[in-house]
N, C-alpha and C positions, 0 to 999 in steps of 0.2 A: 741535418736539422729539419730540412724541408719535408722529408719523408715522415719524420716523427710527428710533425704538425698535421700532415695529411691523414695519418693513421688516427690521430686524436680527433680530428674533425669528423672522420667517418664513424668512429666509435660514438661520438656525441650525437651524430645524426641517427644512428641506429637506436640509441637510447631514447631519443625524442620520439621516434616512431613507435618503439616498444611501449613507452609510457602512454602515448595516445591510444594505442590499441588496447592496452590493459585498462585504461580508464573507460573506453568504449565498452569493453566486455563487462566490466564491473557495473556500469550503468544499465546495460541490457539485462544482466542477471538480476539487478535490483528491481527493475520494472516487471520482470516476469514474476518475481516473488511477491511483489505488492499486488499484482493482478490476481495471483493465486489466493492470496489471503483477503482480498477485497470482499469476498462473500460474507465474511464475519464483520467487516468494518462498515458495510452499507446498511445494516439493519437498524431501523428506527423503532422506538417504543411507541406503539399506537393502540388506540382503543378500537376494537373491531365490533361492529354491530352485526350479529349473526342471525340467520334464519333458524327456524326450528330444526331443520336438518343439520345445519351447522352446529347448533347447540348439542345435538346428539353425537355428532362426530367428535367435537371437542371433549365432551364428557367421556366418550369411549377411550380417549387418550389418557385419561386420568387427571385432566384439568377441570377446575371448577368454575364454570362461567357464572356471572352474576345475572340473575333473572330480574328484569325490570318490566315496567308496564308496557314499554315499546318492544319488548323482546328480550333477548339476552345479549350480553356483551362480555368481552374478555380483554384484558390488557396483555399484549404480547409483543415480542420482537418480530416485526412483520416487514416483509418485502413484497410490494404489490406486483413487481415484475414489470416487464415492458408491455404497454398497451393492455394491461389487465390480465395477462396470462402468467402462469407460473406463480400463483399466490402462495407464498411459503411463510411459515412461522418457524422460529428457532426455539426449541424447548430448552429447559434448564440443563438437560443432560447432553446438549450439543446435537440433538437429532433435528433434522429438518422435516417438517410435515407440509405437504402440499394440500391446499384447500381447493375445493372446487369453486367455480365461479358462482354457483348457486348457494354456497355456504355463507358468503360474505355480502351483507347488504351495503355496508359503508365502512370506511376506515377514517379515523380522526386522529390527528397528532395529539399527543398528551405530554404533560410535563412530569408524569410519574416515571421514576427511574427504576428499572429492574437491574439487579446485580448482573455483572458480566459473567458469562459462562467461561469455563476454562479455555475453550478454543478462542473466544473473543479476547481474553487476557493475553494468550499466546500471540495472537495476531497483532495486538497493540505493541507487544515487546518486539516482535519482528519488524514492525513498521519503524519503531524508534531505532532499531539496529540498522535498518536500511538507510534511514536518514543520516545516521552517524557515519556510515560507510561512504555515502555519497559526499558528505561534507569533508571527510578526511581525504577522499580521492581528489576533490576539487582543491584542497589545500596543497596536496602533493604536486598537482599540476601547476598551481600558481608558484610554489617554491621552485620547481624545476625550471619554469620560464624565467623567474627572477635570477636564479643562479646562472643560467645560460647567458642571459643578457649582461650580467655582471662580469662574467668571464670574457665576453666579447669586448666590453669596454676596457677591461684591464689589459687585454692583448693589444688593443688599438692604442692605448696610452703608452704602453711599454715599447712599442716599435720605434726605432729611430727613424726620424724623417729624412727622406732622401732629398738632396738639393737639386 
């Protein structure tokens, strides 16, 4: 009987380690996926004030900038990048276009909403799937811990006390 209990304890110990390793692997995989898709989730709709060169560049891409008294502007999904480098806009067909630093005079947040591109919709679905996966993994970990603690309590209560 003692050897059967030892085998059962060893099996439970391996299951616990396996569950923790699986949860760690799933969490790491989810983080990698979110980082990969974050390029589509970070873009904000902004109004860009462009130089004359910027207006010509945007017009050559098939976009129609608005000509105003102060210059021209366009509303786009824009990422200014880190420290002003890598200024990119996302076009409706999911192409990224990098603008030169001389093309953009200023960028201003706007409340105008542009429809999501297909890749942005896909990234949002992936994000929700990742959140659901992490939630279900956490629930499995909580249930596994609860079940293990309950089995320990049951074994301790069921043992006859020695005088």
